[in-house]
C-alpha positions, 0 to 999 in steps of 0.5 A: 438591218439588224445583225444577230450576234451569238455569244462565243460560248453559246450552244448555237455558236458551238454548233456553228463552229462544229459544222464549219470544222466539218467542212473546212475549205478544200482544194482539189488538184487536177493534173492534165497534160503536165499542167496542174490545176486546182479547184477550191471548194469553200466551206459555204459551198460544202454546207450548201451542198450538205443542206441540199442533200439533207433537204432531199433526204427529208423530202424523200422520207416525208414522201415515203411516210405519206405513201406508207400512211396512205397504204395503211389507210387503204388497208384499214378501209379494205378491212372495214369493208370486208367486215361490213361485207361479212356482216351483210352476208351473215344478215342475208343468211339470216334473212334467207333462213327466215324466208325458208322458215316462212316458206316451210310453214306456208308449204305445210299449210298448203299441203294440209289444205290440199289434203283436206280438199282431197279428203273432202271429195266425199262431200262433207258439205256441212262444213263447206262454208268453214272450209272456204273460209279457212282456205281464204285465210291461209294465203301465205305472206309474200317473201320476195326480196323487196318485202324481206327485211334487210336491216335490223334484227330478224326477230322484227319480222317474226310476227309473219311466222307467228301469223302462219303458225296461227293459221296452222292452228286454226286449220288443225281446229277446223280438221277437228271440227270437221271430224266432229261434224262427220261423226255426228252425221255418221251416228244419225245415218247409222241410226236411220239404217238400224230403224229399217231393221238392218245392222250398219256393221253388216254393210261396213264389213261386207264390201262386195264388188270392190277391187283394183290395184293397191295404191297406198296413201302418201304425202301428208295424209299418210304422215298426219294421224289426224288427217288419216283418221279423218279420211277413214271416218269420211270414207265410212260415212260415205259407205253408210250414206250410200247404203242408206240412200239405196234402202227402199222406202217408197211404196211400190204401188198406190194400193192403200192396204196389204192383203198378206203380211211378211212372216208365217201364215196359212198357205192360200192353196193347201191351208198348211203353215208356210212362210211368206217372204214379202207383203202382198198389195191388192189392186187392179189388173195392169195397175202401175208398179213402181220402183221402191228406190233408185237402182238398176234392173237386174232381172226380168222374167219368170221364176217358179211360184212368182210368175212374172218378176222384176228385180231391182238391185239398189247396191250394197246387197239390197234387192227389191223383188216385184212378182205376179206381174202381168207385164214388164216396163223395164229391161235388164240393165235399165237404171230406174229412179224411185217412183218410176214405173217398172211393171204392171200388176197381175196374177201370174205364178202361184197366185189366187188373184190380182195383186203385187208380191213385194220383197226386200232382200239383203245379201240374198236373205228376205227381210220384213219390208214393213220397216221400209214402207213405214219409215219415220219422217226423221229417218226419211229426212236423213235418207233424203239428205244422204241422197242429195249429197251423193248426187252432188258428189256424183255431179262433181265427179 
C-alpha cells in the first residue's frame, strides 16, 4: 500500500494543520454524586462529526436546489401552456369571426332569395328557369366545427367567403336581368293595350275597388332599392297584364258582318242625326250570343231603348253590353268565360229587326268596339300569354 506524504510546506499540508488546530483534542468533565468523570473527544472524532454535518448540509442544499429548479420548471411549463391556450383562444376567436362573416353573407343571400321569390309571386315565368338555377347555386357552405379551420391563417379559408360574394354578385345580376325582362314584357303589354285604343296610364291611375289595411314593406325589400324597384315594376306589370287579359277580343256572335257601325249615323226611326254607341250584328232570332271576354255578369234585365240586356264586367272598369235580346242564358253574379253563351239574339227595345247591339264601355264611357274585334294576331298572342300567366298565378295562389 502506497503512503502519500505531503510536503511540510505544501498548501494541503497547511490546510490539514489548520483543520487539526481547529479541532484539538478535548476533555469534558462531568461531576455526579461527588464523583468526577471526564469524556475525551479526539480530533479525529471532531473532524468526523464536522464532516458529517457538512455532508448533511450539502445534501439539504442540493435537495432544496433541486426542488426550486423543479418548481421553476413547472412554472415555466405553466406559462408556456397559458401562452398556447391564449393563442388557441385568439385563433378560435378568429375562426368564430370568420364563421360569423360567412354566416352573415349566407343569411344576406338567403334573405335576398326569399325576397325575390316573394316578389316573383306575380308570375315572372319568363325568368323562372334562371331563378331556379340561381337558387340551386346559392346553397351556403357548411361551417360546422369539423369543417372549420383550426390551424394556420384564417385567410386560408377566405375562398369560401369569396365564393359567397360571387353568388351574391350573380344574384344581383339576376335581379337586373329579371327587371330587364319584366320591363320588355311591360312595354309589349302596354303597346297591346294601346292597340285597342286605350291608354295604359288610365288603368294604372284609376285603381278602383282597391283597399285594405296599410302594411308597409319590411325587411330587405324595404332596404334594398333594386328589390324595391323590382317589386314596383312587377306590380305594374301585373296590373297591365290583368287589364290586357280582360279586354274583350272575341266576337259576340257568329254573324260575319255588321249592319251598323260605331259613331254618328241617321236614326233608323226618325232619320235625324244620332250617335250609335256600339256595333250591330245581324242574325236569326234565338241565335247564340257569347261573351267577348271572361268576366262576371253584372246586369240581366231591361233598359230603355236597349230592350233585354246582359252586361258582363271584365274588371279594370271594362264592361261589355249585349242588347235587343230575345232571351237570357246567364244570371247576375255568374262567372263566364270567353265564348260562353250568355243570351239569345232578338229584336226587343228600340229595334227595327233581329240583331245584336254590342257595346264596350271603359269606366262608363262607350268606346269603339271595332278595335277589340279586329285586333292583330301579335296583339292577341300577347293577350293570350297574359291570360295564361294570370291563370297559373291564380292556380298557385
